[in-house]
N, C-alpha and C positions, 0 to 999 in steps of 0.2 A: 381253378385256373391251372393250366398246364404250361410248363416252360421247357422247351427243348433247346439244347445248345450243341453246336458243332465247333470244335476247336482243333486246329491243325498243330499249333505250336504251344509250348508251355513257356511260362516266364519264371524267372527266379530273381532274387534280390541282386545276384551278381552273376554275370555270365561272360564267357570269353569267346569271341568270334574272330577267326583269322589272326590269331596272335594278339589281338587287342582286347583289353578288358574294359568293361564299363560297370561302374559301381552305381547301384541304385541311389537315386536322389529323392528325398521326401519333400514334398511341398504341401502346404495347407491348402484346403479346398473350401469352397463355399457353394453349396447347391448340388444337386444330383448330376448336373452336366459338366462339372469341372472338378471332379473328385481327385482324391489323392492317388497318383499313378506313378509308375516307374518307367524310366527311359531306358531303351535298349538299342541294339544295332541292327538295323535293316531286318528286323523280324516282322512278320505279318501274320495275321490270322483272319479268318472270316467267321463271324458269329451270326447266328440267325436266332432272333427272339420271337417267339410266337405266343400270342395271347389268346386264350380260349375262354369264351364266356358261356353262359348257360345255354345259348342258342347254337353252340358249336360254331360260332363265327370267329374267324381268326384275324389277327393283325400281325403280319409277318414283316420283319425288317431285317435285311441282310447287310452286314457291315463288313468293310474291308479294313482291318486293323493293322497298321504298321507301327514302326517304332516311334514315329513322330507325327502321325496323323491318323485320322479315322475318316473314311468316306462311306457314304450310304450307297450300297449297290442296288438294292431293290426294296420297295415298299408295297406290300399287298394288304388291301383293306385299309380301314381307318379313313380319316378325313384330312382337311388342311391342317388342323391342329397337330395331328399325328406327324404329318410331314414336317411341320415347323419344329416340333420337339426333336425329331430325329435328325434334322439338319444341324442342330446345335452340337451334335457329336462330331461334326466335321471339323471343329476347331482343333488346333494343334495342342496336344497334351503330352505329358510323360506318363508311362504305364507302370504298374506294379502287380503284385501277386493278387491284389484284390480286384482285378478287372472283372472277373466273373461275377463277384458280388455287386459291383458297380453296374454292370449290365442288367442284372436282375432288378436292381433298384430303379433304373431307368424304365424297365419293362413294367414295373409296378406303377410307376408314375404315369406312363402312357395309358395303362389300363384304367387308372383312376380318373385321368383327364377326360378320356373319350366317354366315360360313363357318366360324368358330372354334367348337369344341365344348367349349372349356376351362371355360366359365362356365355356370352355370344362368342362367335369365332374371332380369334385375335385379328386385329386390323393390320393386315400386311399390304394394304393398298398404298399408292403413292402419297395420298393425303395422310395416311396414318404414319408412314415413314417420315414424312416432312414434319409432322407434329412431334414424333419421337426425337428427331434431331434437334428440336428446339427445347427439349426437356432435360431435366437433371443436370443443368450446367452448374459446375462448381465455380467456374470463372466466367463472369458476365461482363458486360460493358462497364459495370461499376466496380468490379473486383477482378484483379489480375489482368487488366487490360494493358498494363505496361510492358509485359514480356519478362523473360528470364533475366535480362541484364539488370533491370530495376530490382527484382527480387534478390538477385545476387548481391547487389549493392546494399540492400537492407540486411541481408545476412551478415555482411561484414560489420555493420553498425550494431547489430543485436546479439551477435554470437559471443559466447563466453568460453574462453579457451578453445576457439575454433569449433565450438559445438553450439547448436541452436536449442535452447530449452523449449519444452512443450508449451510453456506459458507465453512464449513470444512467437509461436508459429503462426497464429492468426494475424498478428501485426505484420509479420514478414511477408505473407502471401496476399495481404490486402483485405483480410477478414477481421479487422480490428474491432468493429462494432459487434461482431458475433463470435466472441472469443471462446465461448462454451461450445458452440457448434464446430469451430475450428479445432478444438481439443479433441472432440469425438472423431473428427476426420483424421486427425493425427494418429489416434489410436488405431483406427481402421487400416490406414496405410502401413502402420508399423506391424500390425498382426499379419498382414499379407506377406511382409518381407521377413518376418521372424525377428524383428527388432524389439528388444525388451527394455532398452534404455529410455529414459525420459528426455534424452537430448539426441540430436542427429548431426551428422557431418554435412558439409556442403554437397558432397556427392549424393548422399542419401536424400537431401532436400531436392536436388535436381531430379532424382528418380520420382519423388513425390509429385513434383511439379509437372513432369511429363505425364504422369497418370491422371491427375486432376484436370489437365488442359487437353486431354485426349478428346478429339472430336467424335469418336465412335460412341454411339449410344449404348452399345453393349458394354463398353468399358466403364461408362458413367454409371450404368445400372449396377454393374458388379461392385463398384466403389460404394454406391449407396447401400446396397445389400450388405456389404461388409460392415458398414457403420452400424446397421441394425443387429447383425449377427455377431454379437460381442464374444460368444464362446467359440466362433469359427467352426461350428459343426454343420454348416450348410443348411440350417433350419432356423426359422425365426418363430420364437414362442410369443405368447400373448404379453408376457412380462417385457420382452424386448421391444415389442410394438409400442407398449405403453410408454416406455422410456424414450423412444424416438419421437413419439407424439409430443411428449412434455418438452423435449429438447427443441423441436420445430416450433412449437407454440411459444416458447421462451425467446427464440431467435427473432420471431415475428411480432413480439409484444402482444400476444393474444392470451390474456390471462384467463379468460373464461374457457377456452379450449384446454389450457393447462390444467384447470381445475377438474375437467371432465375427461381427462386422458384415459382413465380406466374404462369409462363407458365407451368411448370411441375406439379403444383397442379391441373390446369385445365385438363391436360392430364390424371391424375389419376382419377379425378372425371368423365371424359368422359368414362373411361374404367369401373369403379366400379359403376357409377350411370347412367345406360343407359336410365332410365325412368325419369331423371331430377327431382328426389325427393329433391335435394339440400343437401343430406347427404348420407353417407355410414355407414355400421354397421360391427359388428365383423366378421360375416361369409364372407363378401366380402373381408375383409383383409386377412383372413385365406386362402381363395382360391387362392388369388394372390401370397401369400407366398409359398404355396405348388406347384404352377405351375411354379415358378421361376426356370429357368434351372440351373443345377449345373455347375459352371464356372471353377471349379478347374481343374488343369492339371490332367488328369486321364488316365487310360489305357483301356478305354471302348472298344476300337477296338481290343485289344490284347487278346490272349488266357489266360483265368484265370489259366489254368493249368501251362502254361509256366511262368506266372507271379508269381505264388506260388512257383514253383521250383527255379526260379531265386532269389526270396526273401530268401528262405532257404539257397541257395548257397552263398549269400552275408552276411549271419550272421557270424560275427567274431568268429573264432575258436581259443581258447586259447592253446598255445603250452606250456606244463608244463616243458619240458626239456629246461633248460636255454641255453645249447650249441646250440641246434637246433633252438631255438628262436632267438638267436643272429645271427646264420648263415643265417636264412631266412631274418632277417632285413637287414643284410649286403648285401645279394644277391639282394634284392629289391632296395636297395640304389644304388648299382652299375648298375643295369639294368636301372634305371631312370636317373642316373647322369654320365654315363660313358664318355660322351663327355667332360663335365666339369672336370672330374677326371683326364683324361689323359693330358688335357691342363694344368691344375694347377700342376700336378705331374711333367710335363716337365719343367715348369717355376721354380718350387722349386728346381728341380735337377740342372738346369743351375746355379741358384743362389748359391746353395750349392757348386757346382764345382768351381765357380769363387772365392768364399770366401776361400775355402780350398787351391786352387792353389796359391792365393796371401798370404795366411797365412803361408804356408810352405816356400814360397819364401823369405819372410822377416824374418822367423825364422833362416835362414841360413846367414843372413847378420850381419854386425858388430853392427848395431843399436839395434839389439836384446839384446846385452849385457848391454846396457844402459837403454832402455825403456821396455824390456821384452815383455810379451804378450800384453801389451797395444798397441804397434805399430802394431803387427800382426793383432790384432782385428780391429784396425782403418783402416788399409790398405785393409783387407779382406772385411769390410763393404763398403769401397770406391769403390772397384771393382764391387760389386753388385749395387751400386748406379749408376755407369756409364751405366750398362746394363739396369736397370729399367727406368732411365731417357730417354733412347733411345726408350725402348719398350712402354712406356706409351703414346707415340704419335700415335702408330699404331691403337689402337681401336677407336680413334676419327678421323681417316681419312675416312670420310663418303663415299666419291666417291669410294675409293678403296674397302671398305667393301661391298658396294652395287654391284660393278662389280664382286667381287669374289663370292658372294652368288647367283648372277643371271647368270653369264656366265660360272662358273665352277661347278664341282661336290664336291668341298671341304666341302660344307654344310652338306654332309653325315657324316663327322667326326669332323667338326669344328663348335662349337656353336656360329655362328655369331650374334645370337640374344642376347647373353650375353656380347656384346662388351663394353657396359658401365659399367656393373658389373665387368668385368675384369679390366677395367680402374681404378675402385675404389680399387680393390684388389692390383693392382700394386702401387697405391698411398699409401696404407697401408704398402707395403713392402719398399717403399722409406722412409716413416716416421720411420720404424724400422732401416733402414740403416743409416739415418741421426742421429738418437739417438745414435747408437753404434759408428759411426765415430766421431761425435762432442763430445760425452761423454768421449770416450777413450782418445781423444786429451787433453781436457780441464781438466780432473780430474786425468789423469794418465801420459800421455806422457810428457806434458810440465812440471809438477811438478818434475818428475824424472830427466829431463834435467837440470832444474834450480838448483837441489840440488846434481847434480853428482859431483864426485871428479875430480880433474885435469886429472889424468890418465885415468879416465873413459870417460872424455869429449874429450880427444885427437882424437879419431876416428871420432868425430862429426864435427871437425873443417872444413872439406871440404864442409859441408852442411850448417852450421850455422855461420861460421866465427871463427876467432882465439879468439875473445873476446866472452866469454859466455854471453848469454842473461841475463839481470838483473831481469826482471819481466814479468808478463803477457802482459803488454803493448807493449813489443817488438814483441810479436807474433801477437797482434791485429792490430798494425799499418802497418804491412807488407801486401803486396798484397794478399798473401795467407790467412791472417787473416781477413781483413775487407770484402773481397768477401765472405768468409764463413759465417761471422756474418750476413751480409745483406741478403744473400740467406736464412739463417735460419729464419730470421724474415719474409721475404716475403712468404716463404713456409708455415709458421705457420698461417699467415693471411688467405692465400688462402684455406688452408686445413680446417681451423675452419669455415670460412663463407660458405664452401661447404656442411657442415653438414646439414641434413634435418631440424633440429630444428631452424637453422639460415636462411637457404635458403627459407624455407616456413614461416618464421616469427612465429614460434610456441611458442617462449618464451615470457613470460610476462615481458617485459623490460620497463623501462622509455621511454617516447617519444623521448628524445634526442638520446638514445642508439638504440631504435627501427628503427630509420631512417638509421642506419648503417647496418641493416640486410635486408633480402628480396632478390628477384631475382637480382635486379640491383647490390646490393653489391656482390653477388656471381659472377655475370657476369664480372664486372669490376676487382674484385680481382683475378679472374682466369686468366685474360689476363696479370697479372703480370709475367706470365711464360716467356714472351719474355725477360724481364730483367733477370730473374733467369737463363735462358739458356745462355745468354751472360756472366753472372758472372760465370756460371758453367764451361764454356770453359776457361775463364781467370784463375779461381781457379785451374783447372786441368793442366794448362800450367806452372804456377809458383809453382812448387812443391819443398818442402824442400829436399827431399831425392832422387830425380831423376833429373839428369842433362842432360841426353841424350834425344834428341827429340823423338826418336822411343819408348821411355819408357813412354812418356807422351801420353797416349792412349785415353784420354777423347774425343777429336775431332774425333778419329776413330770410336768410338761407335755411336756418334751423327750424323755423316755426312749423312748417307743414310736416317735415319728416319726424320731428320730435313729438308732435301732436299724434301723428299716426302710430308711432311706436308706443306712446303712452296709452292710446286706446287699445292697442294690441295686448299690452300687459294687463290692462283692466279686464279685457275680455277673457283672457286666460285665467286670471284670478277668479273672476265671477263664474266662469264655466266650470273650473276645476272644484269650486266650492260646493256645487251640487252634484258633481260627478264622482261622488264617493262610491266605491264599488265594494261588493261583498265577495270575499275570497271563498271559492267553492272547492278548489283542489290545489294542493301544493305537492310538488315532487322534486326531490333533489337527485339529479342523475349523475352518473359517472362523468368525469371531465369538468366537474364543478359547474354544472348548469342547473339553474333553478327555473322550474316551469310553474307558472301561476295561471290558474283558470279562475276567472272572476265573472260576476254578473254584468250584463250589459245595462248601462244607464239608459233611462227612458229617452227615446228619440236619437240614440247614438247610431249613426250610419257611417260606414266606411267602405273602402274599396281595398281589395287584396293588394298588398305591396306597400300600403301606407303604414305610418308608424304613430305612436302615442308617446307623450311624456308622462313619466311616473314620478310621484312624490311619496315618500314614506316618512312621516313626521317622527317616527321612532329612530330613524337614522339621522335625518336632518330636515328641519321644517322649511328650509329655504331651497334646497337643491332639487332640480327637476332633471331627469335623465331620459333620453329618447331610446325606444325599443320598438322593433318591427313587430307588427301583429301577425301571429301564426295561425289564428282561426280564420275561417272563411266567412264572408258576410252572411251566408245562410245558416251559420251555426247559431245555437241559442246561448252561446257563451262567448267570452272574450278571453284570448290566451296570449301570453308572451313567454319567451324563453330567454333567460338572462345568463350570460357566461360571466362568472365571478372572476374578474381580472383586476379591478382596481379596488380602492379602499371603500367606496360607497357600496358597490355590489357585494363585496365580501361581508360587510356588516349586515346587509340586507339578508344574505343567506344565513348568517348566524342567528338572526332574529327569528326567521321563519323555521329554522331547524329546531329551535327550542320549543315551539308549539306543535310540532308534528310528531306523529307516531311512527314507529318503524313499519315497513310494508309487510303485507302478508306473503305467503310463498308464491302466489301466482301474480304478484304485482311487480312492476319494474320501478326502478328508482330506489333511493336509499331511504327516504322518509316521505310520508304522505299524510294528507289531512283531507279526506273526502267530504267531511262535513265541517260546518263552522265550529271553531273552537271558542271557549269562553272569552279568550283574550287574543283574538287574531289581530295582528298588526293592521293599522288602518292605512289604506292606499288611496291616493287621489290620482286621477288621470286627466290629461289635457290633450285634446286632439279630436279627430285624426288630422294628420298633416300629409301633404302630398310628397311622393317620392318617385323616382324614375321608374320603379317596377310597376306602378299603377297603370302605365300606358300599355300593358300587355294585351288589353282587349282590342287594340288596333291591329293586331297581326293574326294572319291565318295560322302561322306556324311559330312555335316558341322554342327557343334553345335556352334553357335555364341552367345556370351554373352557380353553385354555392360551395364555398370553402368553409368547413367547420361550422361555426355558429352563424356564419353568413347565409346559411340555408333558410333562416327564419322567414324573410319575406317570400322566398320561393315556395315554401311549404304552403303558405296561404294561397298563392296563386294556383298551386297544384290542386288543392282542395276545391277552389272556386272553379277551375277549369272543369273538373270532374262533374261538380254539381250543375253547372250551366249546360254542359253538353248533354247530361241526362234529361234536363228540363227541356232543351230544344228538341231532343229526340221524341219526348213525350208530345210536344207541340206538333211536330211534324206528323206523328202518328195519329193526331186528333184525339189524344187522351185528355187534353185540357181545352178549355174554352179559348177562342181566338180574341182574347181581350186586347185592348190597346196597349196595356202595360206589357203583356207578353210579346206582342208584335214589336214594341219598341226595344225590349230586351233582346230579341232575336236579331234585330238589325245591328245593335251595337256590339254584340258579342261575336267576334269573327273567328276566334281560335278553334281550329279543327284538329290540331296535332300539337303535342308538346313532348320535348325531350328534356329530361332532368338529369343532370350530372352532379352528384354530391361527392365531394372529395373531403375526406377527413383522416386525421392521423391516428385516432385511437378507436379500438373496437367498441369501447363503451359508448362512443358518440351516437351509435346507431340506436341506442335506447331512447334518445331524445324524441325521435319521430317514428318509432316503431309502429305505433298504431296507424299512422297516416300511410305508411308504406303497405301495411297489410290491407288497409281499406281500399287503396288503389288497385292492388293485386287481385282483390276479391271482386270489386265492382266494375272494373274497367274491362268489360268483356270484349269490346271492339278494339282494344289496343290503342286507344287514343293517347295515352300517356306512357312513354317509354322511360323507365326508371333505370338509372345506372349508379350504383354505389361503388365508391372506390376507397379502399383502406390503404393508405400509404405506408403504414408500419409493416405491411406484409411485402416480402420481396417479389419482384415481378415474375410473371408466369415463365416457367422454364428454369428458374433458379432452384438448385437442389434444396435450398433452405426452405422453400415453400412447396416443394413437390408433394409432400405428405398432406399438407393443408389442402392442396388441390384435390387429392384423392378423397380425403375425408368430406370435403364440400360436395363432391359429386355423388358419393354414396349416401350422405345425409339428405341431400336434396331429392334424390331419386326415391328415397325411402319415406320421407315425411313431408317433402315439399318445403322444408324450412332451411334456410342458409345458416351454416354453423358460425359464420363471422358476425353477420348482422342480427341473426335471430329472427329475420323476417322472411317473407316469400320471395324477396328479391335477391338474386345471387349477387354476391360482392365480387367486384374486380380487384386485382392486386396492383399495387404501385400506382403511379400516376397515369392519367389518360394521355393518349397521343392526340393532342387537340387538333392537329391538322387532319387526322383521319376522322375525327368527330365532325368537323365542318364538311369534309368530303362526303361523309355519309348522308348528312342532311341535304347537302347540295344535290346529290344524285336522286335523293327521294323527292325533292320538291323543286323541280325545274320551273323557271319562270314565276316563282313566288317570292314574297317578302317574308323574311324570317326575323323576328325580333329576338336579339341576343341580350339576355339580362344577366348581369353578373353581380354578385355580392360576396365580398370577402376582403382579405387583406390585400395590400398593394403588392404588386409584383406580377401576378397573373393577368391583370387587367390590360397591361400593354400588349402582351402576347395575343390575347383574345381580340383586342381592338385591331391589331395588324392583320390577323387572319380574317376578321370580318371584312376588312377593307380589301384585302387581297382577293378573297373569293368573290366579292361584289364586283370587282373590276374584270375579272377573268372568267366568270360564269354568268349564266342568266339568272341565277338566284341572288337576291339582294339581301344582305345581312345588315340590319341596323343594331348597332351596339349601344347598350345602356349600362352605366355603372352606377350601383348604389353607393352613396356616401357612407362608408362603413367605418 
């Protein structure tokens, strides 16, 4: 290669022009395009660098060099990359005596770049520029959105002797959660400015703030490059890449990437340093960033016109007329909740009718003259208690509910999915009834009777005896009294421990009291209902004011429900007795998830989305816990995944961990047992039972959303959808006989497209269903199932803290087809989904179709998804039916 230079002027470290003197100022540089230069006065030069290769082809660049700027005069030869690199020289710089050396270095880089075939041309289109502006943001909507005034206020709080220590820099700028990353950013900004102190002043902090909030992509790129380039020599070595990978992985809680930082650093160097120079520079990093694909959920394949129209249609329109606004809100509420409304209205009507009937009946009896409205209120409340104590058993008759929703058409009008919620509503009605009944007796009836005059008491003698009761103890010691008091205490205990803050141990209580809460406390206290029902029948038989047997109606209310519930429990006990399963595989995954694969009992049939109850006598011979089935009906095994959150599940994990062996190198999970061990814990199962998710077969399109372990019923649906679609395709192609069973299956399975969004906080969670993800990616040739994994521990796309993870993900997926975050073939998205865009995507894809939205996960997101489903159903031709799993 031949290099020719033409230079008109020479530069020195100090020169005087027109009586004024300019002293050379040294600045640190990073990269070949922003080198260490010297500033002078209105001096200019033109340099021409020509590159000669083996074929005698030249790339000639003519530069106009002045004291404060460089402009490209002419470019001969080369391509768009050459022009791009040359254009970087037009930035304002200060110059020095090493200008000639720097131009030679630029020339060498141009030569190497144009000869390398490792990269496609850098994307300088509008879309590429738009993507670049979204990238490498140090200040995002979650960090630094307050502005300088808030940062300044925090500086005043955190400063020590008017100096901000490096250890508090992250907290000051809003990066408190990633203090290590903030520390590296502090060092990079300090190196750029020649600051060697570990503390900065407010003015220096303001300079830092202006740089990291700079909207220029080039500025953000330079800052990021400085973070990696710790020795400020303008080059990034493999060791420096490894350090920044480990730092980024730590900031995003990606432990597996952190462990393989050396391997990924070598992969980046292989890509960016094809000539084995041992380093990469700024333009290499920029090209990789600009070529990184946009991973966000987008509408690239949809019509922009339709998308725009839909966006306008979904804009909320404010109704200024309060009457119309209330009417519209009421109409929407009735449309969305009409099943619940009529059931609750019927229940309230029956309760009101029973109360009124008994109230009027006792108002015309002699006791009313003594006890007044107190006795009518007590007896009216007692009648509703009889009804509700009978009704509360029906929603927990799981076999009956499953049969009704599966074998009948009642599900069209009856919200079977709300059975547990209705159980809670009835419990609240019982609490009100108990309060009215006991309160009226203790505070009104009995005092009136004790203080009644002799002539007033005379009509009461047939009920209370000739001798008037002396005190309260007379009422308490009687059968009617002590049974009522005991029932009241037992009901209060069960009702209190069933509340979420006690059942899930959310209260900060002393250790001694905390042991009395949790699921075990809820489970055992709830089974006090057996004693309560016995006492309730006794209490209802020994009545003060009713002596005829046919007027003691408590047993009449309870007979059928109690008999039905007793049969349910007998069926469960009998069925679980012969449904002992053999454990075939156990895996303990990251995130404290226990996966159990077991044999199918003979004749065991289920539908994806259903759940079973599991009992392990080694933990507790009495407790049964529900878990969603994760295997598909077509699988030859039965599987469940259990998140160890409570006391029972934690003990179960410990027991299975003791009998398992560590995994081999190619197996996932912490411990496994692929064959039966000599002493494998004995499991009993009961079920299957119906759940909202099992209705997925009624829809052509599915939108499946799972949060964390809430993906368990969704995974079974995904596997079943894939299996059934493959079977139907075989039927359509005539590869199987047209049997009646196959035709029936074809009619009942309507799903043709499924979208699955799995959102989890931990990278290790993807191990749970890695096999399923890979199976779908491998077998779903027609793109029937669209998988989207989201890891919320990783910062959103565009954040500088996740930029390197994005680059690694793109390189690794292009190289091996495997995602570095999930370890599957499905690329992982970062942060949380934009759910409105998700619904918009589905609505545009499936116009005039019904979409079943199935959600399983913790409370919080269900309200947002329900509102979006309702909003899109009203304002588009796509109808979204929302179903929430009781999780």
